[in-house]
N, C-alpha and C positions, 0 to 999 in steps of 0.2 A: 229551353231545349237548345243545343249546339247544332251546328250543321251537320249533315249527313254526308260525310266525304267518302264514304265506302265505295266499290265497284264490283259489280255484281252481274249476271244476265237481267235481271230484274230492270236494273237502272237503264241497263243497253237497251232493252225494250221500251223504256220510258222515253229515250233521248229519240229513238227510231220515230216513236208515235208524235213528238214533239217536231220532228222533221228537221232535226238538227244535222248540219252539214249539206243540207241541199238548198237548191235556189240560188239565184244571182242578184246583184244589185240590193235595192232595198229587201226584198224578200228571203236572202240568204241569212241563217242563224248558225253562229258558231257552235262546232261542236262541245267546247269547253268555256263557259261563262265564268266570270272572276268570283261568283257565289258558289262555283262548284269544287274549287280545290282551295287547300289552305295556302294562305300567303306565303311565298318564298321571297317576295320581291315587293316592288309598289306596283299595285294593280291600278290599271288606268280604264275608264270607260269614257268614250267619246263619240260625239255625232260627227259621222262623214261627210265630207264634200262630194266626193265621188259615187256614192252608194244612197243618193237619194234620201240623206238624212237618217241614215241605219245606225245604231247603237253599236260601236264597236267595243271588243272586250279585249284587253293585253296585260299579260302577267308579269312584265317586267319593263324597265325604263327604255332598255333597247329597243325592244318591241314597239313600243309606243312613240321612238324618236324614227325607227325604219317606217314606221306608218307615216310620220308626218312627210318623210322623204317621198314616200310613193303620192302621197297627197299634193305636193308640190310638182310632181314631175309630169310634164304634159303626155308623155307616153301611156302613163296608166289611165286605164278606164273603168277597172273595177278591182276591188280590195277585197279578199274573203280569208280571214284569219281564222286560227286554231281550225285548220280544215283537214276532215278525218280521212284516214284511208280504210274507209268502211269494209273494204273486201277482207276482212280479218283472217278467214281461211288462206287467201292468198299472202297475207303479211307471216302467216305462222309457217308455210310453205317456204317462204323465200329465207325465214330464220332458220329453218331446219336444214335447207341447203347449204347454208352460209356457216352451219355449225353455230350458230346464235341461239340463246335461250329467249323466247318471247316473252316477254312480260303477263303475267296471268293473275288473276285475281286471288288473294289467298283464303278468300271467303269461300269461292266455290268453284274456283280453277278457271273461270271463264276468261278468256284472252280480254286484254287491255285493247281499246282501239287507238291506235299511235294515230298522232296528229303531225302534220306539218304547219309550220307558225303563220305563212302566208301561201296562198295561191294567187297568184297576180295576174288580171288580163292586161296586156298591152297591146299598143299598135306600134311596129316596127316594120320600117319599110313598106307602108302601107297594107301591112297584114296583122291581122288580130290573132294573138295565141297566147297559152299559159305558160307563166314560169311560176316555179314553186322555190323558196326560199326558208330557210330554217334559221334561227336566230339563236346564238350562244355566245357567252364569254369564252374569251380566248383560253382563258384557265381551265375551263370546263371542257375542252377539247381533246384532253389528255386521258379523261376518264372513260375506261374500258366500258362502261355502260352508255355513255353518249356515243361513243364510235359504233358500238354495236347497233343502236336504233339508228344512227344516220347510214349506216350501212344498208340496212332494211328499207328506210325512205329511198335512198339512191336508186336502190335495184326497182322499187316499185314505180318510182318515176320514169327511169329508163324504159320498162315495159310499156310505156304508154308514149314515149317519145317526148317527155317535158323537161324542159331545162330545170335542172334541180341544183341548189348551192346553198353555201353558208356563209351567213352574214355573221361578223362579231363588232365590237364596238370600235374598232379599227378601220372598217368600213364605213363608219358614218360622218359625214361631215358635219361636224357638230355647231358649227355656226347657222347654216341654212336650218338646221330640225331647230335650234334656239329659237329662232326668226319664226319660223311658223308655229311653234308651240304659241308666241308672243301673240299670232294673230288669229289663231285657230277658232275660237270661239267666235269671232267676229264676222266669220262668212256668213252666218245666218243672223243677220243684226236685226236688231228691233229694239227701237229706242221710244218709250212710251208710248205715246198715241200717233206716232208718226204714222201716215200712210205709206204706201209705196210711192205716190208720185211727192210727196214731202222729203223722203229720204234721197230721190231720186236728184229734187231740187238742190238740198244741201249738199251731196255728193260734188253736183258741178262745181257749186261755188267753192268749196273747200279745196278741189281739185285745181282749180285755176288759182286759187290764192298759195297754195304750196310750192306749183311750179311757176308761179312769177315771183317768189321772194327766196331769201337765201337765210331768213331768220328761224330760231330753234321753231320746230315742228310744235313743240309744247306752247309755246307765247301764241302762236298762231291760233291752235286749236283754243286756248282761253279767251282770247279776243273773237273768236267766230262764237262761242258761247253764248258770251254778254250781248255781242251785237244782236244775236237770234232768239234771245231769252231761251235758250236751252238747257236743258240739263247740265251741271257741270260734267265733263268727262265725256259729253258727246261728241265732240269734234275728234279727240283722239281715237274713239272708237269708229267714227266715221273712215279715217285715215286707215286704221288696221282693216277695214271693211274692204277698202278701195284696194289696198295691196294684196289680200286674201283673193279679191276677184281680179286681180291682176290688171286693174285699170289703172292703176300708179304703179310704175316699175321702178325696182330698187335692186340694187346689187346685193343680193342675197347672201353673199360670201362674207358680207360686214355686217356687222352687229347693228340690228335697228337700235338708234338712241333718239329717243323724242326729245331730248335736251339738246341736240346737235343740229347744227345748220341743215338744211334740206340738202344741200350739195354734199353732205357725207354720204348720203347712201341712196337719195332719189336719182333716178335716170332720167333725165327730161328728153322727151320726145324718143323714148327708148323702149326695150323690152326687158322684161325681170328675166335674169338667167336661170335655166332650168337646173332642176335636180337630175344628174346625170346617174340614175340606177343601173340601166342595163345597156351592153352594147347590142348591135343589130346581129352579132354573129349566133 
């Protein structure tokens, strides 16, 4: 049997019962998950850094890469994707006032719950606040149905005093997001039967080696694995872990290449450059 992608009041009640769109951090569950809609792009699920290991759901490469940018940003403290505008009576009123046709189910006429791709909690100038961002390809911005949905979103968030904006592929610093993609899975690193103390010991050892040498990272890590009788690839994974945890500073605007000398991207006694997602205005 194929998946049921239909929308109706019964499914709305099911999602509400499942507490979708509620909670924060690890307890949040997105309104839409990758199995709920037919694929129109590359869907991705990954474990978050800032959300206590919660599984995140993304419907396109642009969403995933914007998520990577948020993960790297020191200002971001929580990420809620596929965030629902649950007050559908309000969104219908907004649509009516704007002369826009609100999307409804063809099955029973029940209104679709509109979503904003990201509701992000940030700390700017020492104050915590939410920022809403919707992700779209530049070419899609000219479509009338897209423009109409965005206008409903804009008015919805304006009424709540929340900064809302649109992010396109032109706003993504691809070198940074490509680097985060490379190291992302290693944030929650586990190597064989190594204990936390073992991992800490090896982290300090390899950190010293890469900061004291200008040799290729891959060569350092291969020698490290052999000298310590570790599984092949352990050293590289530890370096990725150290970068993800910002224990080894790197220039994230340059592509991380493990065949390159450490001086090409490792910043000795420095701090990794941050992802500039938002202004404080």
